[in-house]
C-alpha positions, 0 to 999 in steps of 0.5 A: 727541499728534495722534490719527493719530500716537498710532495709528501709535505704538500699531501700532509697539508691537504689532508688537514683541509676540510672536505668538499660540500656533501663530504665530511672530514674524519671526526666531523659532521655536516648539518643543514637546517630547515625552518618549518615553524610557520608562526615564528620569526627568522631563527638562528641555530647555534651549536655549543653556543656558536652561531651556525645559521642566522636568520633562517626564515620559514620554509628556508633551508640553510647550507651545510655547516661542518663541526666536530662530531659527538654530543653537541648542545643545539639551540634554536633562538629568535633572530630578532629577540635573541630568545632561546626557543629550543635547547637540546643535546644531540649526538652527531656521528662522524662522517654523516650529513644531517638535516636539523628539522625545526618544526611545531608551533613557536610556543612548543618548538621541536627539533630532530635530526634526519640523516642522509639516505645512504642507499644508492638508487639503480640506474635511471632512477632516484630515491624519494622519501617524506617527512611530515612537519605539519601537525594540523594536516594529519597523515599524508600520502605522497605521489610523484607523477607525470600528471593527474593522480587519478587512478594511481597509487601513492609511492609513499603512503601515510606519512605521519606527523614528525615521522620519516618514511621509508624511500621509494625508487622512481624512474627519473624525469620531470615529475609533479609532486602531489600530497593528499590526505592519507587514504584519499585523493583530497589534494593538499598540495601540487607542485609544478613539474620538478626535475628529478635526476638519475642516481639522486636522493630526495626528501619531500618535507611537508610544511604547515600553513597558517590556513591549517588545511593546505600545505606547502613543501620543501624538496631537499636534495641530498648532497646537492645544491641548492640544499632545499627548494621551497615549493609554495602551494599554488592554491588557496581556499575561499568560503562565502557568507551572505550577511546582507539582510535584504538580498536574495541568494548570492553567487560569489565569484573570483575574476568573473568565475563563479566559485559558490552559488545561491548562498542565502542570507546568513548562509555559510558555504564550505571551502572551495579551492582557487589559485593563489594571487590577487583576485577580484572577489565579486558578488551577484544576485543569483537570479540576475547572473552576470551583473556584479553588484560589489567587488573587492581586490584581495591577495590570496596567499598560498595555502591560506583560507579566506572568508568572503563576506557579502556585507551591507544592504542591497542598495549599498553592498560590499564584499569583505575578505578575512583571512581564516586561521584553521590551524588546530587549537591546543589539544582539548580546546576549541577555537572561536572568533567573532565577526560583526556583520550587522549593517549599521550596528555600533562597535560591539562587545562579545560576551561568552557565558556573560563574561566579556571576551572581546570589546569594541568590535567594529562593524565589518571586522573580525576579532582574533581567535580565542581558545575555550574549553569544549562545552554543550551549553555556551551562551554567546552575546553581542552587546553594546559597549560595556554590555549595557544593551544586548543586541543578540544572543545565541544559547545553548551553543555547542563548541567541540574539542579540536573544532574551529568556529566563527560567531557572526552578528547578522541582521539589524535592530530587533531582527539581529541574530547570532549564528555560529558557524563551524569552519573546521 
């Protein structure tokens, strides 16, 4: 073959080969997927029934995949049960890089496509924007700083749920990402320093948590590798409840450091932030500091809320720890669970307005959460199995819409009481 003809043929063949990562061929598009559904199993993503991403876990971002542009049927299904959880017709433009955002609750999953930011930052700078995928958190502010946010302003304010913000331009370097409740410096998330490169573009995706208050984040790199980096929240939250009838006020500690002080019998504290990881949760009498009377080792997961419960009698105390679900209930509902914290009490049934809500609740355990309509006049009763004998009752009990509660059985025998605590 003539040398020039051979070169022309080779060029023609190369023109048919798909472009490199981050670039798309004519009449095609590229898409990566982010799973932000905290209560779902691993997910598959299908385009026109063809599996493009398999077993995508919460917080994970898939590599880019390429397919023909145009209107496509995009489905999200359970990797384990093969159940279709979302089915949506989405239009994809040619030559565009997209991120499929999968978010919301499993029972009401949402998807939207986020396209790349095509504006180039100036020399020595990068661009960053935010997408808030946490319905429980409300609007958040984004800070990118070298250290403390005190006295500084957010670079991206008021990122609302499901809304993509505009981008800010920031001088590149090793910087910390901080997310706060919008309009405040109440920190919901803070990362270790991240390397932000010159002339790069990023999106900070805000992830929900089972705790409901704190969040984590995914740093999405535009056109780079890895496609997304999960940044786990380094913190958890703990509150204290004193259920020891004959105990004085108690201090609650983690690894010897006091978290909450002088919590009285039937007292319930607010939440305080501590580092995630395994901790020794301890109690001591506040009038005898330094003498631990009970302890438990507990793994505190990132972004989760926990209740540390001082239980038993002063002669035989113990510390119990429950994971709290402070994610918001369905709009127009309240959420409540029940804890049997009465020393020596039998397994109990719990009745709400005289109808059994949960049965056989053993001492030292918590029920699942239940959604109920809001009311000012609930009656909550702890009773022996089958509702034969009433142990203690609280009435009237107010449960407000969008609020989360725990109803505790405290005390023993004729001194047993029901106390309802609002957790959120």
